[in-house]
N, C-alpha and C positions, 0 to 999 in steps of 0.2 A: 113523834116525828121519826119514823126509821129512817137511819143513817145511808144515804146514797152507797153502793159499792162500788167500789173503785175498779176500774179494769186492769188487767195484769197484761203489763208489757215484756215477754221474755227475752234476753239477749242473751247470745253468749259469749263466753270467755275462753279465750285459750292460752294459757299459763301455765308453764311449766313449773310445777311445784315440787317437784324431784328432779333428781338429774345432777348435770355439774353445776348449772345455775340456778337453782332452786330457791336458793334463798332468795335471789331478785326476783325470781317469777312469786312468791309469795308476799314480798314486801309489795308489788304488782296488785297481788289479790289483796293485799290489806287495805289500800287505797282505794279499790274499787269498793269494797266494804262498806267502807265509811261512806263513801258519795251515796250508794243505795241506801243505807241506813238514813243519810239525811234527804235525800228525794223521798222517800216513802214515808217519814216523820213530816213532812209540809204538806199544809194544807194549799199550797198555791199550785200541787199536781192533781189533775184528775185520775192518776194513775197511778201504780206501784211497779215499781222493777225486780223483776225475778230473775235473776243471773243462772245461767246453765254452766256448770263450771267444769270443765275439761282439763286432765292434767297431761300432757304431751309426754312427760317425764325429759324432754329435752332432745326424744327422737323425732327425726324430720316426717318419716313417712307416717308418724301417728300424728302429727299436726294435720297433715293432708286428711287423715284420715277423720280426727273430729271434727274437721271445720266440715266436710262433707257428711256426718251424721248431724251435725247441728243446721245446718241449711236443707240438708234433704228430707229428714226424720223430724226435728224440731222446729222446721220452718222460722227460723229467727232470721231476720232481715238486717240484723246489726250485730257484729260479732266485735268486742273488746280484746287486745292481745296482742301475742307475740314480741321478743326480747330479742333476740336474734335475727340480724336481717336474714340469715339460710332459712329461719323459719317464716319469715313474713313471705321471702320470696317462694316457698313452697305451697304457701295456701294462696297466693296472687291471682293464679288462675282461677282458681275454681270459685273465690270472690267475684271476678271479673265475669266470668259466665253464666253465673247465676243473679248478677247486678244485685249486690248486696255491698254493704258497707263495712270495712273493718276501722276500727278505733286505734289506731298504731301509738301507742303512751311512751316506746321508747327513743331515745336520740340514736340517730343514726348517720350513715356515710353519704347519703345524697345521692343524686344521679337517678331520680325517678320522680315519677308524679303519676299517680292514678286517679279518675276520677271516682272510684271504689274506694279510696282511703282516705282518711282524715287524718293527717301526720300530725300528731301533738307534740311529740318529742322535738327534741332541736334538730335542724337543721345543719349541714356543715359551717355554714357561715353563722350559726348561733354559737358553735362549741369549738369546732378545731380549728378554724381561722382564726379567733381571740388568744388560741392558747397558744401556737406557733407564733404570732404575733408578741406574744408576752415572753415567747422563749428567746426568739432572735435578738429582743429591745433590751430583756434585762439576764440573760443567761450566757448567751453563746449562739452560734450556727453550727456545733458538730455533734449528730444525737446518735445516740443507740436505738434502733426499734427494735422491741421483742412483741410479740402478741401469738393468739389463736389464728391458724390457718383457714380463715372464711373471708367473705366478700369485707367485712366491717373492717379487718385490719388492713386488706390489701386497697383499699379506696382512701382511709384516712393514712396510710403511710405513702399515697401517692400524691396526695394532696400535700402533707406534709413536707414532702420531697420538692415538690414545685418550688413551695416556698421559702424553703431551706437554701435549694438553690441560685434562686434569683437575689437572694442575699448575701449570696458567696461562700455558704457554707456546704457542708455535706455530709450523709448519711453513711457514718461509720459501719452498721452493718444492720441488716434484718432476719433476724431469727424466729421464726414462729415453730408452734408445734400443734398437733391436729387438737382441734375442739374438743374438749374433755379431758386431755392429756394433761399430768401432772407433772410429768418428767422433765424438769427443768435443771436440773445439776450441772448440764453440759453448758450451759447458757450462764450460769452464775461464775461458772470456771472460765469461760471467755471473759467477760465484765472483768472478774478479777484481774485478767493477763492485760488485758488490752485498756483498762481505766478509762473508760469514756467518760465527759466530764458531765453529758446528760442523758438520761434514758427516757424513752415514750413507749408508755406501759398500753397494749390491747389486748390483753391477757384476758381470757372469762373465768370468773368462778375459782376453783379452788386453785388452778394454776398460777391465777393471780396471787392470791394470798399465801401460796408456798413459796413464789418469787420474792414477794416481799419480805418474807420471815427470813429465806437463806441467804438474801442481800446483807439483811441487818447484821446475821449472823459473821457474815465475812468481814463486814465493815468494824464488827465489834472485837473480832480474833486479830486487827490489823492487817488483814488482806488486801482491803483499799485504802489507797492512799490519802484521795480527798477526806477531808473531816470538817463539817461530817461527810456523807456517802454523797455521791452525784444525785443531783435532785432526780426525782421519779415522775413523771407529768403522763397525763390521764384523762381521758374525756368519761371515764366511766365509772369512777373508783368514788364510794358513797358512804354515808354514814353506817350503816349495819354492817358492810364488809372489813370497817377499821376494826371492829372486835372483833372477826374472826382471824382478822392479822394479828391481833395481839397489840397490847397498851405502848410498848417500846417501838416495834417495826411499823407501827402503821403514822407515826409522828413525823411531819414535815414533808410531806408530799402534795404538790399542786395539781389540784383539779380543774377544769372548766367545765360549766356544767348553769342550766338556766336556775338551779332551786340548790337550796340549803337550809339545813333547818333552821339554821342560826341568824337568816333572814330577821329583822327588827322591824316588822310590820304589826298593826292590829290583827290584820288577815293572816299572818305565818301565825301569830302568838295561839290566834283562836285555833287555827287548823292543827297545829302541836299539841295543843291542849286536847282536843279531841281524839287525836291519833292515840295520846299516852293513855287516855282514860279508855278506850276501847283495848289497847293492845300491850298496856303495860308501862308504869313509869317511868322504866328505864329505858325505853326504846324511843328511837327519833323517825321519825319520816324521812324518805330519802327522795333525790329526784324519781326514781321508778316509781315510788307509791303516790307523790304528788302527780306525775303525769296520768297515771291509769285514776286518779281521783278525778282530773279534770276532764278524761274522756266521758265519765260516765255523767258528771254534772252537765259537759256541755251536749250529750248526746239527750239526757233528760230535756233539758231547754229547750232544745232544738225540736223533740218531740213535741212538747206543749205548745209551744209558737205555731207548728204547722198544723197540730190539731189531726196527726197521723203518724205512722211508722215508716211509709213509706219512703224510699230511699232518695229519689230526687226531691223531695217535699221536704224533707229532713236536712236534706246537704244545704239547701237553699235559703233554709232556716238558720242555720247554722253559719253562713255566710253575715247573717244581719247581728248577730250576738255578738256582746264582748264581755268578758268575765272578770272581775276583781279574783285574781286568782292569792293563792299563797304567796306565787313569787312576783305578781304584780301582773297587771293589765294582760289579756290573752285573747285572741282573738284570729279566728280563721281568715287564712287570707283566699280569695275567692278565685286568685289566680292561678294558685299552685295548691290547691287544699293543704296548705303546712300553715302553721302559726307564727303570729308576732309574738316573740319571746324576748327575757330579756337575759343577754348573757353577763356570769359570772365568772370570777378565777378565786379560788382560795386555797389555803394551806391546810393541811390537816395537823389537827393538835391531841394534847391530851383530854381524855375524857370523851373519845370517841366522836370529836365532832369537827366543825372546819371555822376556820377563821377568813372572813372574807375582806378578800385583798382589792378589788377592782368590780365594779358594777357598771354595766352599760347605762349611758343618762336616760335612755328610753328602751320600750321595746324596739327590738329590730326586725324589720322586715325579713322574711325568713329568702334565701337564694339558694333552692336546693343544687340547681347545677353550675353554681359559683360563676353565674352570668357576670355578675358587675364588679368581681373581684380586680382589682388593680395592683397587682404583685409589684409594680415598680413602687407606687405609693406605699403599699404595706412595707417594705423591707428598703425604702429611701436612708432611714434615718438608723438601720443597722450596718449601713454598708461602711466602711473605715473606722469603723466603732470597735474599741478592745472589747474580747468577751467578757461580763461580769458589769459595766458600766451601765449604772443605774438611769433608766430614763423612764418617762412617762409613758403610757401604754394609749396606741392608736384608736381613740374611738372610746375610749374607756375612761371614768374618772375614779380617781381613788376614795375608797370609803375609809375614814376615818375612822 
């Protein structure tokens, strides 16, 4: 008996594989590729996914052009993609105008809610707030901010400033460079001059890698009085970027994320093994790879449940699903199209990986507008405490 031919479902993919953040784009494509192979090899699906991959190269106008091509010429109903918030904002009017569904994999600054986006990356209460809480409870309340001059930095700095101010602290400075600009020497010189106790980094791509290397060089030359150098905090630093920073300069940084490759669960061990089999034994998946993997898996499962690629039907089907993901249980919240995710904090270590310090006890309901953020409760324990005094993190349990 002849085997029944499976229907092909084309999906759009918008990731910058070249340009200033090409490394992250390639990581995202890796995760999606792994998911597509898994779906296409599974007899549970009566269709196969065919991704149509477009590389905007980090250019906002090209994101818009490619998005319109995918919608109008390729007739796709679902697009996975966009790393920066600027790129998401660029394509969102088209996505909404043509009633398509964007599966957005990047963690982001929040303060957005579109019926035409499934936000699979972390909302601000799932990564920015836990990092700020950790900072004021364990490190101090005076922080120097450095970042790329665009929406992600503006909003994360604003949230951080509100929390720090409520705790009686201050933002020492906010120094921004254009997205894609790697000229950060003047910022390193100012850090050497002002000696801030904590640094919050929202630089993107090569600018961030260079910043880490230059600050490490300054510390190695004795220009920074702190020993070790001031802690650098981030909501975006991930495993492949550690390798680009270098074996010494990449160690000791604190990152807030919902996924690290060092999560010790059967689901994640299997995910890491499959990832290495496909992309090389020396490579570890990042939060970006895991999130794009989840986008494709959640999309495929929703299409299977709905029995169609119709946007409304697929969106409704996604609300009824819960996935045992590498990071833990994940489900889409029908209240705001964001996902329940599990916040974690980790410190970078040798071998280009992370040691997990804290993990939330359960997946956290997404709060993209920080509607439920109680600043007084968040900062109560930080008031009147000397900087550096150790405290337990609020709402997180320490992983031994």
